[in-house]
FITOR-824340 format. One record per residue: residue in one letter; x, y, z of N, C-alpha, C, CB in turn. Coordinates in steps of 0.05 Angstrom, whole numbers, plus 5000, padded with zeros to 4 digits. Glycine has a CB too. Layout:
N
AXYZXYZXYZXYZ ...
//
This chain:
95
X458267074811457966964785459666764779458167144766 X458866554767460566304759462466414734458466024749 X464766334736466666334712467666044701469166504721 X468266034677469065824664471865844651467165764645 X473665654657476365644647476065444621478565534671 X476465564599476065384571479265344563474065564541 X479665074556482464974554482164854527483564754578 X484464914507484564794483487364674480483864984461 X487964424481490464324488491264094462490164184520 X493764134456494863954437497063804452495864104412 X496763504460498563374473501163344459497463154479 X503363414467506063384456507463174470507663634458 X507163104493508762914513506262714527510863124539 X505162524517502862384524503562294553502162144503 X506062174561506562094587506762334608509261944587 X507962504600508262744619505362874621510762974608 X503262874602500762984605498962814624499663004578 X499562554624498262334641498662444669499562024636 X501162484674501962594703500362794708504762694708 X500263024690498563284696495463214703498563484670 X494263004686491962964691491262854722491362804671 X493362724733493162664759493462874778494662484765 X495263054774496063314791494263514793498463444780 X492663594771490863804769488763784784489963834745 X487263594782484163574795484163664823482863264796 X485663544840485963644869486063934873488363544881 X488064074855488564354856485964494849490964444836 X484864434828482064544818480264524844480664354789 X479564304854477664264872478464444900477363954876 X480664494903481364604928480664924924484564544936 X479965014902479165294895476165304886481065404872 X474965074894471965074887471065014858470865334893 X473364914844472964884816471764604812475664934799 X470364574788469064304778469864264751465964304778 X470664034741470964004714468263884702473463844707 X467264074678464664024664465463814640463364334652 X467463854630468563714606471763654609468163904581 X472063414600474963394600476063174580475963334628 X476463304558477563114536475562914525479962954546 X472663004523471062834511470762854482468662854522 X469262714468468862744435468263034429466262534422 X469563114407469163374396467363394366472063504394 X465963574364464463624339464763894335461463534339 X466463984317466864274310464064334293469964324292 X463064564296460564634281461164854260458364744301 X462665014267463065244245465865354252460665504245 X466665474228469465614229471665414224469965744257 X474465534224476565354221477665244244478465454208 X476265234265477565124292477564834289475865204320 X480164744298480564464295481664344324482664424272 X480264354343480964314371481864004371478364384394 X483763934388484363654396483463574421487163604396 X483363704439482663674468481563884483484763594481 X479063874491477764144504477164054536474364254485 X477664214552476964184579475564434586479364124596 X473364414598471764644615471564614643468964664606 X472664834659472564814688471065034694475364804702 X468964944716467365164728468565264755464465064734 X468465484758469365634789466765824797472665874787 X466765854820464566014830464666304825464365974859 X467266374817467766644811470166674791468266784837 X470366884779472966934761474966984782472767214738 X474867084804476767124822477966874832475767264843 X476366664840477166394848478566284823474566214858 X477666284797479266194776481966284774478066254754 X482166604779484766654778486866614802484766894771 X485366594826486666504846487866204843484866524866 X486066014829487265784825489965784806485265624815 X489365934781491665954763494066054774491166104742 X493766234793496266334805497366194832495866614812 X496265994840496565914864499165714863493765794874 X500165704892502365554893501865254887503565594918 X499265164897498464904893498364834864495864854905 X497565004844497664914817500164944804495865034801 X501965094817504565164800506364964789506365314816 X506364724804508164504793506564344768508964284820 X503864324772501864204752501664364726499064184765 X501864624732501964804706504464814692501265074712 X506964824706509664804696509664544677511764774722 X508664314691508764084672506664084650508363834687 X504464204654502664224627504364354607499864394631 X505464604617506764764598509264634581507665004613 X510064454593512564314583511164064565514664194610 X508863974570508063734553505563784538507563474570 X504564014531502464094511503364374502499264094525 X501464414477501064694469498264754480501364744435 X497964984494495665034507494465304497496065024535 X491965324493490365594491488665574517488365634460 X488565794535486765774556485366064561488265674582 X482766064570481666344576479466284596480366504547 X478666504610476766534629474766684617477666634653 X471966574617469666714610467766714637468266574584 X466566964641464466994661461966904649464167274671 X460566734670457866624663455666824670457266354678 X453466764665451066924672450366894701448666844655 
//
């Protein structure tokens, strides 16, 4: 069953985040992931949510999403993202 990582990011260091944007995609692909949305235009529809930048990454399974998150390949990029953004991230399983 497919799983989706949904990321809500507020960029605090644009230069550092630009480096992250180059580093992360190869690690996502290495675990079978594919970006479905990556920082496009946002239109909140309901509630008090005020996202600044949303990404959606599809993985073949929740196990592969977790494997990517915990991987040595992603560790350096993850640390950079954590230094250059305020991030909310979750995994949701698809149908």
